[in-house]
C-alpha positions as CSV (number, residue, x, y, z in Angstrom):
1,V,88.3,136.1,77.7
2,D,84.4,136.2,77.7
3,A,83.7,139.6,79.3
4,S,80.2,138.8,80.0
5,L,80.9,136.0,82.6
6,W,81.0,136.8,86.4
7,S,82.6,134.6,89.1
8,M,84.2,134.5,92.5
9,P,87.7,133.1,92.2
10,L,88.7,131.1,95.1
11,W,92.3,130.6,96.2
12,A,93.0,126.9,96.6
13,P,94.2,127.1,100.2
14,D,90.9,128.8,101.1
15,C,89.1,126.0,99.3
16,A,91.0,123.4,101.3
17,E,90.3,125.3,104.6
18,A,86.7,125.1,103.8
19,V,86.7,121.4,103.1
20,W,88.9,120.6,106.2
21,A,86.4,122.8,108.4
22,V,83.5,120.8,107.3
23,V,85.4,117.4,108.1
24,A,86.9,118.7,111.4
25,Q,83.7,120.2,112.5
26,G,81.6,117.1,111.6
27,R,79.4,119.3,109.5
28,A,77.0,118.0,106.7
29,G,75.0,119.7,104.0
30,C,75.8,122.0,101.2
31,Y,78.5,124.7,101.7
32,H,79.2,127.1,98.9
33,A,82.9,127.7,98.6
34,A,84.0,130.7,96.6
35,G,86.3,133.7,96.9
36,A,85.6,137.2,98.6
37,D,85.3,139.0,95.4
38,R,82.8,138.9,92.7
39,L,84.1,140.1,89.3
40,P,83.9,139.7,85.6
41,L,86.3,137.0,84.4
42,I,88.0,139.5,82.1
43,E,88.8,141.6,85.2
44,F,90.2,138.5,86.9
45,A,92.4,137.8,83.9
46,R,93.6,141.5,84.1
47,Q,94.4,141.1,87.8
48,V,96.4,137.9,87.0
49,A,98.5,139.9,84.4
50,R,99.2,142.8,86.8
51,V,100.1,140.6,89.7
52,F,102.5,138.6,87.6
53,G,103.9,141.4,85.7
54,Y,102.4,141.1,82.3
55,D,100.9,143.7,80.1
56,E,97.1,143.7,81.0
57,R,96.3,145.5,77.8
58,L,96.9,142.0,76.2
59,V,94.0,140.7,78.0
60,Q,91.1,141.3,75.5
61,P,87.4,140.3,75.4
62,A,86.8,137.4,73.0
63,S,84.3,137.9,70.2
64,E,80.8,136.3,70.3
65,R,81.7,134.4,67.1
66,F,84.7,133.0,68.9
67,L,82.8,132.0,71.9
68,A,80.0,130.6,70.1
69,Q,82.1,127.4,69.2
70,F,82.2,126.6,72.9
71,A,79.5,125.0,75.3
72,R,77.2,127.7,76.7
73,R,78.0,128.7,80.3
74,P,76.0,130.5,82.9
75,R,76.6,134.2,83.0
76,D,77.2,134.3,86.7
77,T,78.6,131.4,88.7
78,S,79.1,133.4,92.0
79,F,77.7,132.0,95.1
80,I,76.3,133.3,98.4
81,T,79.1,132.3,101.0
82,T,77.3,133.3,104.1
83,K,76.9,129.7,105.5
84,M,80.7,128.9,104.9
85,C,81.7,132.2,106.6
86,E,79.4,132.0,109.7
87,E,79.2,128.2,110.3
88,L,82.6,127.3,109.3
89,G,84.4,130.4,110.3
90,V,86.3,130.4,106.7
91,R,86.8,134.0,105.6
92,P,88.3,133.6,102.0
93,V,90.8,136.2,100.8
94,G,90.3,138.8,98.1
95,T,91.3,138.0,94.6
96,R,94.4,140.3,94.6
97,E,95.5,138.9,98.0
98,G,95.3,135.3,96.7
99,L,97.1,136.2,93.5
100,E,99.9,138.1,95.3
101,A,100.4,135.2,97.7
102,M,100.7,132.8,94.8
103,Q,103.2,135.3,93.2
104,R,105.4,135.4,96.4
105,T,105.8,131.8,97.2
106,P,105.9,128.6,95.2
107,H,102.7,127.2,96.6
108,G,101.0,130.3,97.8
109,L,101.0,129.3,101.4
110,R,98.2,130.7,103.5
111,A,100.7,131.5,106.3
112,E,102.1,134.0,104.1
113,L,99.0,136.2,104.2
114,R,98.7,135.9,108.1
115,T,102.1,137.3,108.8
């Protein structure tokens, strides 16, 4: 995993909720859909390992030499989600919450978090 990349992982049901809110509310324009937490991808991978019962020590940063063979990527792909939250009323769950919902249910149903 590239330890220098940052992102805001978005739980798929939250993405669907944001898209549906745009349609249902008749909105137009650009809405950045992203998760509640900004974190390095290596930390995201370690959270996945923890939640799903794997040894997080197995998640190691990849060497620059290894990564050089792939297309360059922006170091930070996080977004400002203020418009999504305020105009659409969509409040994405945190990374760990989304992973735990995925782990508990076959499809990570949103209703699982609300109970």
